[in-house]
Rosetta silent file (secondary structure, phi, psi, omega in degrees, C-alpha in Angstrom):
SEQUENCE: MKVIIPLAGKGTRLRPHTHTVPKPMLRVAGKPVMDYVMEDVAKLGNVEQVVYITGHLKEKVEAHARSAYTFPGVFVEQKVQDGTAGAVELARPYVDQPVLIIFVDTIFDADLSIITNSPDDGIIWTKEVEDYQRFGVVVTDANGHMTKIVEKPSTPISKRANIGLYYIKNWELLYEGIAHTLKQPANKGEWYLTDAFQYMIDHGAKIRVVDVAGWYDAGKLDTLLETNRVMLEKGRASQPKDGLTNVQIVEPVRIEGGATVRDSNIGPNVVIGAGSVVADCDVRDAVIGDNTTLSRCQIHDSMIGDNVVLEGVAGAVTIGDHSEVRV
SCORE:     score description
SCORE:     0.000 S_00000001
   1 L     0.000  143.173  172.503  -16.223  -11.479  -59.469 S_00000001
   2 E  -102.442  153.533  178.033  -13.659   -9.417  -57.583 S_00000001
   3 E  -125.943  134.075 -179.923  -12.047   -6.296  -59.022 S_00000001
   4 E  -114.741  123.261 -178.654   -8.526   -5.181  -58.206 S_00000001
   5 E  -117.633   97.984  176.147   -7.629   -1.503  -58.759 S_00000001
   6 E   -75.449  127.163 -176.794   -3.896   -0.666  -58.223 S_00000001
   7 L  -132.311   19.098 -164.007   -3.608    2.979  -57.278 S_00000001
   8 L   -85.672  -15.734 -174.482   -0.377    3.303  -55.417 S_00000001
   9 L   -60.397  154.332  179.928    1.763    5.157  -58.001 S_00000001
  10 L   -85.983  -14.914  177.339    3.033    8.636  -57.430 S_00000001
  11 L    65.518   48.341 -174.212    2.330    9.949  -60.963 S_00000001
  12 H   -62.816  -30.348 -178.023    5.701   11.570  -61.317 S_00000001
  13 H   -75.339   -3.359 -179.876    5.088   12.445  -64.953 S_00000001
  14 H  -119.186   18.337  173.088    2.169   14.666  -63.965 S_00000001
  15 L   -72.829  146.128   16.094    3.843   16.698  -61.280 S_00000001
  16 L   -87.045   -3.474 -171.633    3.230   19.253  -59.812 S_00000001
  17 H   -63.278  -38.110 -177.025   -0.466   18.289  -59.982 S_00000001
  18 H   -79.072    0.427  170.153    0.117   14.869  -58.428 S_00000001
  19 H   -68.004  -28.773 -173.161    1.824   16.376  -55.394 S_00000001
  20 H  -118.863  -17.962 -176.403   -1.728   17.194  -54.148 S_00000001
  21 L  -128.093  126.436  175.915   -4.040   15.016  -56.310 S_00000001
  22 L   -55.613  138.980 -178.234   -3.741   11.230  -56.838 S_00000001
  23 H   -51.644  -42.868 -179.716   -3.137   10.595  -60.537 S_00000001
  24 H   -68.565  -12.116  179.551   -6.339    8.598  -61.076 S_00000001
  25 H   -99.863    1.620  173.920   -8.323   11.526  -59.600 S_00000001
  26 L   -65.384  141.292 -174.349   -7.032   14.114  -61.965 S_00000001
  27 E   -89.997  137.310  174.208   -9.980   15.435  -64.025 S_00000001
  28 E  -122.645  124.368 -177.904  -10.479   14.941  -67.694 S_00000001
  29 L    51.268   39.925  171.560  -13.419   16.792  -69.259 S_00000001
  30 L    83.576   10.275 -177.289  -14.617   17.636  -65.782 S_00000001
  31 E  -141.460  136.198  177.994  -14.545   14.109  -64.278 S_00000001
  32 E   -52.610  140.644 -179.236  -11.839   12.097  -62.445 S_00000001
  33 H   -55.098  -42.299 -178.502  -10.140    9.612  -64.756 S_00000001
  34 H   -66.816  -22.781  179.675  -10.989    6.679  -62.503 S_00000001
  35 H   -66.008  -35.248  178.111  -14.714    7.565  -62.595 S_00000001
  36 H   -60.052  -44.494 -178.417  -14.835    6.801  -66.295 S_00000001
  37 H   -67.787  -42.503 -175.796  -13.494    3.321  -65.608 S_00000001
  38 H   -71.053  -25.449  175.277  -15.623    2.641  -62.580 S_00000001
  39 H   -64.924  -37.615  179.754  -18.776    3.544  -64.546 S_00000001
  40 H   -69.539  -41.299  177.941  -17.948    0.665  -66.927 S_00000001
  41 H   -61.142  -40.165 -178.161  -17.395   -1.696  -63.951 S_00000001
  42 H   -61.534  -31.647 -178.635  -20.756   -0.743  -62.482 S_00000001
  43 L   -67.983  -17.884 -179.494  -22.525   -1.828  -65.639 S_00000001
  44 L   -65.591  -39.234  175.131  -21.322   -5.392  -65.082 S_00000001
  45 L    76.562   -2.799 -178.828  -23.653   -5.904  -62.127 S_00000001
  46 L  -120.414   24.171 -176.813  -21.792   -8.901  -60.727 S_00000001
  47 L   -85.602  113.830 -176.402  -19.065   -7.257  -58.756 S_00000001
  48 L   -83.189  -34.618 -177.046  -18.856   -8.685  -55.240 S_00000001
  49 E  -158.832  145.547  170.003  -15.950   -6.549  -53.962 S_00000001
  50 E  -112.216  130.446  174.940  -13.373   -4.046  -55.165 S_00000001
  51 E  -104.484  115.452  177.541   -9.887   -4.193  -53.704 S_00000001
  52 E   -94.530  123.214  174.528   -8.119   -0.860  -53.948 S_00000001
  53 E   -96.899  108.501 -174.171   -4.346   -0.982  -53.658 S_00000001
  54 E  -105.451  172.381 -179.945   -3.405    2.436  -52.403 S_00000001
  55 L  -167.115  -97.250  178.834   -0.234    4.285  -51.659 S_00000001
  56 L   -58.605  127.304  178.085    0.470    7.942  -52.643 S_00000001
  57 L    55.162   37.650 -171.831   -2.222   10.197  -51.123 S_00000001
  58 H   -58.943  -29.103  179.481   -4.136    7.135  -50.017 S_00000001
  59 H   -63.969  -38.752  177.720   -6.487    9.066  -47.819 S_00000001
  60 H   -70.003  -36.737  174.652   -7.815   11.058  -50.785 S_00000001
  61 H   -59.842  -49.778 -178.848   -8.255    7.924  -52.856 S_00000001
  62 H   -60.955  -46.062 -179.037  -10.138    6.200  -50.081 S_00000001
  63 H   -63.068  -39.418  177.335  -12.407    9.165  -49.440 S_00000001
  64 H   -66.734  -45.848 -179.132  -13.295    9.495  -53.045 S_00000001
  65 H   -62.492  -40.086  178.829  -13.959    5.841  -53.604 S_00000001
  66 H   -62.766  -40.296 -174.822  -16.177    5.678  -50.492 S_00000001
  67 H   -86.511  -25.818 -173.338  -18.232    8.673  -51.587 S_00000001
  68 H   -99.970  -21.486 -173.018  -18.428    8.061  -55.341 S_00000001
  69 L  -123.319  147.821 -177.721  -18.914    4.285  -55.727 S_00000001
  70 L   -99.676   -0.257  179.998  -21.452    1.932  -54.208 S_00000001
  71 L   -65.938  146.823  164.927  -19.372   -1.253  -54.524 S_00000001
  72 L   -62.026  132.029 -177.163  -18.266   -3.030  -51.318 S_00000001
  73 E  -135.389  154.725  171.454  -14.663   -2.111  -51.033 S_00000001
  74 E  -135.199  146.692 -171.913  -11.497   -2.738  -49.114 S_00000001
  75 E  -119.208  126.586 -177.102   -8.332   -0.653  -49.126 S_00000001
  76 E  -126.244  127.149 -178.716   -4.805   -2.159  -48.833 S_00000001
  77 E   -84.311  132.517  171.302   -1.751    0.079  -48.727 S_00000001
  78 L   -94.643   95.422 -171.086    1.224   -0.850  -50.896 S_00000001
  79 L   -74.422  -28.841  179.580    3.920    0.560  -48.578 S_00000001
  80 L  -113.815  121.093  179.346    6.759   -0.525  -50.832 S_00000001
  81 L   -77.530   83.916 -176.032    6.543    0.423  -54.555 S_00000001
  82 L  -112.097   22.606  171.402    7.829   -2.914  -55.829 S_00000001
  83 L   108.474  176.896 -175.894    5.829   -3.176  -59.025 S_00000001
  84 H   -68.098  -36.691  177.913    2.507   -4.410  -60.429 S_00000001
  85 H   -63.791  -44.422  176.602    3.009   -8.002  -59.368 S_00000001
  86 H   -61.409  -40.809  177.729    3.589   -6.805  -55.804 S_00000001
  87 H   -58.595  -50.166 -176.277    0.444   -4.663  -55.978 S_00000001
  88 H   -70.944  -29.458  176.946   -1.807   -7.507  -57.082 S_00000001
  89 H   -62.198  -35.110  178.449   -0.243   -9.865  -54.571 S_00000001
  90 L   -62.290  -22.942  177.320   -1.520   -7.592  -51.775 S_00000001
  91 L   -81.721   -9.756 -172.715   -5.062   -8.384  -52.857 S_00000001
  92 H   -52.811  -38.535  179.865   -4.561  -12.140  -52.461 S_00000001
  93 H   -60.794  -18.009 -173.840   -6.311  -12.451  -49.088 S_00000001
  94 H  -105.282   -5.216 -175.394   -9.479  -11.178  -50.672 S_00000001
  95 L   -98.805  120.948  177.642   -9.469  -13.142  -53.916 S_00000001
  96 L  -140.998   21.711 -178.110  -11.486  -16.375  -54.049 S_00000001
  97 L  -165.419  176.704  179.605  -13.000  -16.096  -57.511 S_00000001
  98 L   -53.659  148.862 -176.038  -12.280  -14.648  -60.952 S_00000001
  99 E  -129.235  146.604  171.739  -10.803  -11.120  -60.970 S_00000001
 100 E  -109.212  119.165 -178.407  -10.871   -8.069  -63.163 S_00000001
 101 E  -108.137  125.775 -175.714   -7.616   -6.043  -62.801 S_00000001
 102 E  -133.324  126.014  170.929   -7.727   -2.480  -64.015 S_00000001
 103 L   -94.066  115.190 -163.912   -4.996    0.164  -63.989 S_00000001
 104 L   -99.242   38.209  169.452   -7.027    3.339  -63.930 S_00000001
 105 L  -100.111   13.103  174.343   -4.756    5.988  -65.443 S_00000001
 106 E  -134.710  162.868  174.892   -6.319    5.433  -68.813 S_00000001
 107 E  -118.355  140.747 -174.849   -9.788    5.483  -70.244 S_00000001
 108 E  -135.625  155.702  169.035  -10.921    2.764  -72.681 S_00000001
 109 E  -104.456  101.080 -178.058  -13.802    1.823  -74.900 S_00000001
 110 L  -142.114  142.120  175.826  -14.163   -1.862  -74.182 S_00000001
 111 L   -86.011   93.756 -179.644  -17.115   -4.325  -73.957 S_00000001
 112 H   -70.636  -18.626 -176.033  -16.523   -5.823  -70.516 S_00000001
 113 H   -64.285  -16.062 -176.321  -19.638   -7.961  -70.836 S_00000001
 114 H   -69.287  -11.385  178.484  -17.743  -10.473  -72.902 S_00000001
 115 H   -74.627  -15.652 -175.527  -16.204  -11.872  -69.699 S_00000001
 116 L   -62.913  -41.781 -179.361  -19.579  -13.335  -68.708 S_00000001
 117 L  -111.374   21.870 -175.066  -19.447  -16.275  -71.084 S_00000001
 118 L   -69.947  128.651  178.891  -15.693  -16.474  -71.693 S_00000001
 119 L   -85.204   -8.866 -171.957  -14.483  -20.081  -72.037 S_00000001
 120 L   -86.415  169.226  177.898  -10.826  -19.009  -71.620 S_00000001
 121 L   -73.694  -18.325  177.077   -8.572  -18.749  -68.572 S_00000001
 122 E  -177.437  175.449  177.235   -8.491  -15.039  -69.019 S_00000001
 123 E  -134.628  135.812  170.053   -8.749  -11.977  -71.337 S_00000001
 124 E  -124.599  129.363  179.082   -6.203   -9.250  -71.913 S_00000001
 125 E   -94.032  141.020 -176.596   -7.314   -6.170  -73.775 S_00000001
 126 E  -135.643  168.914  173.197   -4.982   -4.420  -76.146 S_00000001
 127 E  -138.042  128.581  177.811   -4.838   -1.544  -78.603 S_00000001
 128 E   -67.960  128.155 -179.093   -2.922   -1.487  -81.880 S_00000001
 129 L  -132.291  154.393  179.303   -0.416    1.386  -81.909 S_00000001
 130 L   -85.926  -34.664 -179.069    2.204    2.672  -84.333 S_00000001
 131 L   -86.409   52.537 -171.786    4.725    3.722  -81.668 S_00000001
 132 H   -59.209  -22.998  178.935    4.928    0.153  -80.342 S_00000001
 133 H   -58.738  -21.660 -178.041    8.498    0.745  -78.947 S_00000001
 134 H   -80.963  -11.727 -164.403    6.965    2.685  -76.028 S_00000001
 135 L  -125.884  166.908  161.787    4.863   -0.193  -74.775 S_00000001
 136 E   -82.662  128.441 -176.481    4.717   -3.739  -73.681 S_00000001
 137 E  -114.577  152.661 -174.371    3.218   -5.507  -76.642 S_00000001
 138 E  -106.028  131.373  179.249    1.244   -8.720  -76.845 S_00000001
 139 E  -103.143  133.212  179.123    2.033  -11.561  -79.283 S_00000001
 140 E  -115.026  166.739  173.113   -0.768  -13.920  -80.243 S_00000001
 141 L   -94.904 -174.511 -176.672   -1.135  -17.316  -81.903 S_00000001
 142 L   -67.814  -19.802 -179.976   -3.424  -18.111  -84.873 S_00000001
 143 L   -95.904    6.866  176.314   -6.364  -18.598  -82.502 S_00000001
 144 L    82.565   20.057  175.604   -6.039  -15.190  -80.892 S_00000001
 145 E  -103.181  147.609 -176.451   -4.523  -16.342  -77.621 S_00000001
 146 E   -67.519  137.973  171.501   -1.521  -14.639  -76.060 S_00000001
 147 E  -108.255  -31.021  176.028    1.829  -16.401  -76.441 S_00000001
 148 E  -165.919  163.236  171.517    4.011  -13.727  -74.866 S_00000001
 149 E  -120.116  128.529  179.882    4.390  -10.087  -73.824 S_00000001
 150 E  -113.991  121.617 -179.793    7.461   -8.217  -74.949 S_00000001
 151 E   -76.836  120.894  170.285    8.441   -4.985  -73.241 S_00000001
 152 L    47.439   67.461 -177.611    9.302   -2.160  -75.612 S_00000001
 153 L   -69.438  143.566  176.558   10.356   -4.224  -78.630 S_00000001
 154 L   -84.555  -18.762  175.711   12.999   -2.896  -80.993 S_00000001
 155 L  -120.518  151.541 -173.322   11.452   -4.786  -83.923 S_00000001
 156 L   -73.293   62.964  177.260    7.749   -4.878  -84.887 S_00000001
 157 L   -66.513  -28.566  176.264    7.006   -8.290  -83.371 S_00000001
 158 L  -165.301  152.360  175.854    3.584   -6.888  -82.505 S_00000001
 159 L  -114.866   13.521 -175.214    1.802   -3.559  -82.456 S_00000001
 160 E   -95.841  101.565 -174.744   -0.852   -4.586  -79.918 S_00000001
 161 E   -75.881  139.954  173.825   -0.073   -2.564  -76.772 S_00000001
 162 E   -76.967  121.306 -172.231   -0.902   -3.823  -73.287 S_00000001
 163 E  -101.466   -2.765  179.841   -3.281   -1.229  -71.883 S_00000001
 164 E    87.655   33.775  178.301   -3.621   -2.482  -68.288 S_00000001
 165 E  -134.791  120.959 -172.826   -6.995   -4.185  -68.408 S_00000001
 166 E  -141.305  142.392  167.973   -7.267   -7.894  -67.574 S_00000001
 167 E  -118.832  127.300  178.628   -9.840  -10.507  -66.669 S_00000001
 168 E  -123.489  111.932  175.258   -8.478  -13.675  -65.079 S_00000001
 169 L   -81.949  -41.360  175.902  -10.835  -16.538  -64.561 S_00000001
 170 L   -81.349   72.047 -175.031   -8.075  -18.934  -63.462 S_00000001
 171 H   -66.688  -31.126  178.761   -7.195  -16.844  -60.433 S_00000001
 172 H   -63.654  -43.559  178.480   -5.402  -19.728  -58.665 S_00000001
 173 H   -68.084  -35.590  175.377   -2.878  -20.035  -61.549 S_00000001
 174 H   -55.384  -49.628 -178.962   -2.477  -16.229  -61.578 S_00000001
 175 H   -71.215  -26.606  169.243   -1.387  -16.235  -57.970 S_00000001
 176 H   -64.261  -44.609  177.763    0.875  -19.209  -58.530 S_00000001
 177 H   -63.356  -38.882  178.475    2.444  -17.128  -61.312 S_00000001
 178 H   -66.909  -43.897  179.424    2.767  -14.064  -59.092 S_00000001
 179 H   -60.899  -39.415  177.725    4.447  -16.171  -56.332 S_00000001
 180 H   -66.029  -42.496  178.894    6.908  -17.526  -58.908 S_00000001
 181 H   -63.033  -40.705 -174.208    7.579  -13.990  -60.204 S_00000001
 182 H   -72.515  -14.432  173.058    8.256  -12.510  -56.774 S_00000001
 183 L   -83.454  -10.264 -178.834   10.987  -15.207  -56.267 S_00000001
 184 L   -86.053  163.195  176.899   12.881  -14.065  -59.323 S_00000001
 185 L   -58.788  137.730  178.655   15.477  -11.223  -59.349 S_00000001
 186 L   -65.208  150.139  174.049   13.823   -7.829  -59.425 S_00000001
 187 E  -100.098   99.389 -176.518   13.898   -5.713  -62.611 S_00000001
 188 L    54.190   41.319  174.345   15.209   -2.293  -61.433 S_00000001
 189 L    84.965    6.078 -177.356   13.612   -2.942  -58.059 S_00000001
 190 E  -132.707  158.263  176.831   10.244   -4.083  -59.383 S_00000001
 191 L  -121.667  135.593 -169.860    8.331   -7.305  -60.243 S_00000001
 192 L  -108.375  138.019  176.594    5.847   -7.141  -63.126 S_00000001
 193 H   -58.566  -35.364 -177.894    2.403   -8.618  -63.403 S_00000001
 194 H   -60.491  -30.660  177.069    3.050   -9.488  -67.084 S_00000001
 195 H   -65.701  -35.481  177.395    5.705  -12.005  -65.927 S_00000001
 196 H   -66.091  -37.287  179.651    2.917  -13.798  -63.966 S_00000001
 197 H   -63.224  -44.343 -177.821    0.826  -13.854  -67.119 S_00000001
 198 H   -65.595  -34.717  171.878    3.703  -15.384  -69.025 S_00000001
 199 H   -58.837  -44.124  179.951    3.951  -18.059  -66.291 S_00000001
 200 H   -59.781  -44.393 -177.821    0.278  -18.841  -66.764 S_00000001
 201 H   -65.991  -43.343 -177.343    0.765  -19.259  -70.516 S_00000001
 202 H   -67.050  -16.539  176.886    3.838  -21.432  -70.069 S_00000001
 203 L  -105.600   24.445  169.581    1.705  -23.627  -67.778 S_00000001
 204 L    92.886    1.021 -179.840   -1.052  -24.126  -70.327 S_00000001
 205 L   -70.164  147.245  174.563   -3.416  -21.181  -69.717 S_00000001
 206 L  -108.463  108.426  177.731   -5.445  -19.805  -72.592 S_00000001
 207 E  -112.800  115.087 -173.904   -5.595  -16.003  -72.380 S_00000001
 208 E   -81.503  144.004  179.963   -7.589  -14.474  -75.178 S_00000001
 209 E  -102.610  128.843 -177.891   -6.409  -11.087  -76.687 S_00000001
 210 E  -131.114  126.055  179.258   -9.174   -8.626  -77.457 S_00000001
 211 E   -79.222  137.042  172.384   -8.644   -5.165  -79.025 S_00000001
 212 L   -83.869  156.677  178.467  -10.477   -2.220  -77.521 S_00000001
 213 L   -73.002  -30.886 -179.984  -12.276    0.277  -79.750 S_00000001
 214 E  -151.593  147.926  177.964  -10.513    3.233  -78.074 S_00000001
 215 E  -144.111  125.159 -170.641   -7.748    3.768  -75.500 S_00000001
 216 E  -130.507  109.209 -174.185   -7.008    7.190  -74.115 S_00000001
 217 E   -78.076  145.267  175.564   -3.968    7.754  -71.904 S_00000001
 218 L  -133.621   30.215 -172.354   -3.977   10.250  -69.058 S_00000001
 219 L   -89.705  -14.593  177.006   -0.524    9.396  -67.650 S_00000001
 220 L  -145.533  170.254 -169.023    1.345   12.523  -68.772 S_00000001
 221 H   -60.187  -49.296 -177.208    0.443   16.103  -69.712 S_00000001
 222 H   -64.114  -39.756  179.583    0.281   15.873  -73.477 S_00000001
 223 H   -74.113  -32.262  176.902   -1.769   12.666  -73.525 S_00000001
 224 H   -63.093  -42.447  177.931   -4.009   13.919  -70.744 S_00000001
 225 H   -63.073  -39.439  178.487   -4.789   17.060  -72.808 S_00000001
 226 H   -68.669  -39.119  176.242   -5.437   14.905  -75.883 S_00000001
 227 H   -66.736  -37.021  175.829   -7.782   12.658  -73.859 S_00000001
 228 H   -57.522  -42.709 -179.251   -9.507   15.754  -72.528 S_00000001
 229 H   -65.477  -43.000  179.188  -10.186   16.768  -76.121 S_00000001
 230 H   -61.942  -45.864 -178.460  -11.582   13.349  -77.032 S_00000001
 231 H   -67.802  -34.667  171.054  -13.940   13.213  -74.050 S_00000001
 232 H   -57.740  -46.168  179.647  -15.183   16.724  -74.818 S_00000001
 233 H   -65.612  -25.770  178.429  -15.889   15.621  -78.344 S_00000001
 234 H   -83.426    6.757  176.044  -17.645   12.548  -77.008 S_00000001
 235 H   120.760   -2.014 -179.479  -20.299   14.544  -75.230 S_00000001
 236 H   -84.044   -5.282  177.904  -18.713   16.074  -72.175 S_00000001
 237 L   -68.875  141.473  175.273  -18.790   19.609  -73.556 S_00000001
 238 E  -171.923  158.255  175.426  -21.256   22.063  -71.946 S_00000001
 239 L  -135.242  149.155  177.959  -21.691   25.630  -70.835 S_00000001
 240 L   -74.423  159.118  178.781  -23.775   27.165  -68.066 S_00000001
 241 L   -70.494  -30.522 -175.603  -26.760   29.452  -68.812 S_00000001
 242 L  -118.347  165.783  170.010  -25.276   32.206  -66.715 S_00000001
 243 L    99.122   -2.798 -176.872  -21.836   33.660  -66.017 S_00000001
 244 E  -114.539  126.613  178.304  -20.677   34.351  -69.630 S_00000001
 245 E  -135.408  120.171 -176.903  -20.257   37.880  -70.877 S_00000001
 246 E    52.381   58.891 -175.138  -18.747   38.865  -74.267 S_00000001
 247 E  -119.306  125.356  172.133  -17.274   35.361  -74.707 S_00000001
 248 E  -100.349  121.832 -179.047  -16.347   33.789  -78.007 S_00000001
 249 E  -109.368  129.160  172.066  -16.395   29.986  -77.771 S_00000001
 250 L  -112.477  113.405 -176.946  -14.826   27.555  -80.205 S_00000001
 251 L   -67.805  153.851    3.604  -16.185   24.080  -79.374 S_00000001
 252 L   -88.546  139.491  179.515  -15.627   21.711  -77.723 S_00000001
 253 E  -140.454  143.046  170.150  -15.585   23.551  -74.389 S_00000001
 254 E  -121.954  121.942  177.722  -16.788   22.673  -70.917 S_00000001
 255 E  -123.588  119.609 -177.214  -17.466   25.477  -68.405 S_00000001
 256 L   -75.757  154.110  176.859  -18.747   24.309  -65.038 S_00000001
 257 L   -58.603  142.791 -176.941  -21.581   25.989  -63.250 S_00000001
 258 L    89.957   -9.964  176.401  -20.511   28.880  -61.054 S_00000001
 259 L   -79.749  154.320  177.336  -17.680   29.898  -63.287 S_00000001
 260 E  -125.522  122.910 -179.495  -17.477   33.473  -64.583 S_00000001
 261 E  -132.441  131.538  178.730  -15.980   34.215  -67.987 S_00000001
 262 E  -146.338  151.633  175.524  -15.921   37.630  -69.681 S_00000001
 263 E    48.522   47.961 -173.645  -14.229   39.456  -72.495 S_00000001
 264 E  -142.854  159.080  173.144  -12.384   36.257  -73.586 S_00000001
 265 E  -110.020  122.729 -170.619  -11.884   33.803  -76.367 S_00000001
 266 E  -124.044  125.271  176.064  -12.263   30.253  -75.106 S_00000001
 267 L   106.521  167.648    4.050  -11.511   27.059  -77.051 S_00000001
 268 L   -82.843  172.510  170.213  -11.181   24.691  -78.537 S_00000001
 269 L    62.594   50.869 -174.379  -10.615   21.874  -76.046 S_00000001
 270 E  -125.723  139.535  168.374  -10.904   23.843  -72.832 S_00000001
 271 E  -121.872  129.638  175.190  -12.359   22.988  -69.417 S_00000001
 272 E  -120.533  123.175 -172.029  -12.948   25.724  -66.837 S_00000001
 273 L   -74.146  168.757 -177.742  -13.719   24.508  -63.339 S_00000001
 274 L   -63.139  139.007  174.423  -16.482   25.524  -60.955 S_00000001
 275 L    76.046    2.603  179.835  -16.140   28.888  -59.290 S_00000001
 276 L   -81.070  155.516  178.777  -13.259   29.979  -61.546 S_00000001
 277 E  -126.075  126.131 -179.513  -13.025   33.467  -63.053 S_00000001
 278 E  -125.308  120.613 -178.390  -11.530   34.064  -66.502 S_00000001
 279 E  -139.064  133.590  177.128  -11.331   37.686  -67.766 S_00000001
 280 L    54.874   54.083 -172.734   -9.698   39.210  -70.809 S_00000001
 281 L  -129.593  158.746  162.415   -8.022   35.920  -71.818 S_00000001
 282 E  -120.428  122.886 -173.710   -7.373   33.760  -74.791 S_00000001
 283 E  -137.869  129.659  172.279   -7.413   30.070  -73.795 S_00000001
 284 E  -145.421  155.798  179.736   -7.230   26.963  -75.891 S_00000001
 285 E    44.819   63.274 -174.833   -6.260   23.310  -75.229 S_00000001
 286 E  -152.771  150.039  173.007   -6.235   23.694  -71.492 S_00000001
 287 E  -116.041  120.142  179.621   -7.723   22.266  -68.260 S_00000001
 288 E  -115.556  130.566 -172.979   -8.323   24.902  -65.588 S_00000001
 289 L   -77.518 -164.730 -176.130   -9.300   23.784  -62.111 S_00000001
 290 L   -83.521  149.596  174.111  -11.847   25.014  -59.625 S_00000001
 291 L    50.326   43.112  179.712  -11.827   28.481  -57.935 S_00000001
 292 L  -109.995  145.468 -178.824   -9.003   29.649  -60.138 S_00000001
 293 E  -121.918  125.472  174.403   -8.619   33.219  -61.485 S_00000001
 294 E  -120.207  131.750  175.805   -7.045   34.082  -64.830 S_00000001
 295 E  -138.187  137.136  176.344   -6.795   37.651  -66.021 S_00000001
 296 L    56.502   40.199 -177.574   -4.985   39.070  -69.155 S_00000001
 297 L  -112.842  146.578  171.177   -3.629   35.623  -70.028 S_00000001
 298 E  -125.088   96.841 -172.227   -2.945   33.956  -73.367 S_00000001
 299 E  -126.972  155.451 -179.412   -2.449   30.277  -72.645 S_00000001
 300 E  -154.701  156.447  177.255   -2.507   27.071  -74.562 S_00000001
 301 E    48.192   50.754 -168.686   -1.560   23.390  -74.039 S_00000001
 302 E  -128.836  152.191  171.615   -1.825   24.023  -70.269 S_00000001
 303 E  -133.007  123.369 -172.641   -2.968   22.385  -67.108 S_00000001
 304 E  -127.051  130.420 -172.661   -3.765   24.692  -64.160 S_00000001
 305 L   -78.325 -164.072  179.707   -4.809   23.418  -60.748 S_00000001
 306 L   -86.118  152.670  172.191   -7.411   24.613  -58.173 S_00000001
 307 L    55.304   48.658  178.430   -7.184   27.933  -56.317 S_00000001
 308 L  -111.268  145.129  173.139   -4.590   29.377  -58.693 S_00000001
 309 E  -121.974  124.106  175.924   -4.141   33.069  -59.649 S_00000001
 310 E  -124.606  129.884  173.918   -2.542   33.874  -63.016 S_00000001
 311 E  -135.610  127.753  174.836   -2.258   37.441  -64.295 S_00000001
 312 L    69.931   26.363 -174.316   -0.589   38.475  -67.572 S_00000001
 313 L   -95.543  140.244  179.393    0.781   34.992  -68.266 S_00000001
 314 E  -133.467  139.272  174.929    1.332   33.883  -71.951 S_00000001
 315 E   120.518 -166.933  175.434    2.373   30.458  -73.256 S_00000001
 316 L   -96.252  119.027 -173.594    2.045   26.834  -72.250 S_00000001
 317 L  -129.571  152.565  173.697    2.040   26.443  -68.491 S_00000001
 318 E  -126.971  108.538 -171.307    1.727   23.700  -65.873 S_00000001
 319 E  -128.141  125.198 -179.001    0.692   25.181  -62.530 S_00000001
 320 L   -78.357  178.352  176.914   -0.233   23.148  -59.435 S_00000001
 321 L   -59.045  151.247  173.543   -2.846   23.973  -56.797 S_00000001
 322 L    53.020   47.625  177.768   -2.656   27.099  -54.651 S_00000001
 323 L  -117.379  158.994  174.765   -0.076   28.898  -56.840 S_00000001
 324 E  -136.436  132.993  171.396    0.156   32.513  -57.968 S_00000001
 325 E  -137.841  123.785  179.858    1.937   34.004  -60.940 S_00000001
 326 E  -125.658  127.553 -176.433    1.636   37.671  -61.805 S_00000001
 327 L  -118.589    0.000    0.000    3.514   39.145  -64.768 S_00000001
């Protein structure tokens, strides 16, 4: 099996952090988002090659993938941001067998092992949501196969959101569908992979729809902080044996080794990065990067980058790497 990982997006909803860090490499509960996904891929044991479709900050993505993962990999730059169909088309020279396609700005609880004995042409994983108008939703027939995908429906035709995780056994028909899609007029300058799936269905493909047990978005600040909370509660919380003096902790909290925290109230749902110093602060619902210094701060619902200095700051803040704010 081949795996395609589209990574070219700029992550505009998470600026300023994505000016310096690729969106899939932003840390949630102390670990890059894409690492959660790649750990699930590693458990499959039958991955022949991973094709990374890079773009924004591609050198950082490539360096991380080469150092963090043992899969044979190839990196292809998407120079023009023309949509998800265009991204997967770039992997075409490397695809000669079934493919797993994963958009890695989310974390999911899914049993990927079901692909091993799947009799269908493909599988699309979904999650039932109440705010279905925000998503592309999947409509199924009585046998659980997809009949169509509807983008941001105004009526509740389905509440099963497309989460960006797909297994396609019939890869030849997939690329036939992509070729067809790319010949159509662009939708606001982009071509969508979901249109290629619709082509597959219209030409007789059976794509089974499977709900995931959990789906955790990390594509914008509020959902990233919520996902951070969930991952901490799922076992990522921890504190070092040293470096804490007169600290009140409300779990879940993760404080990396080498951090120093004193005279502060920390938590719940807080991560403090390695080498950071937090003194005389109240911090809750926040992700604080590495080698960052906070003093006399009262912050909440915040994301603070690496090598930042904050003094006397109160409120909800979003501060990118190498910034200083003194009040």
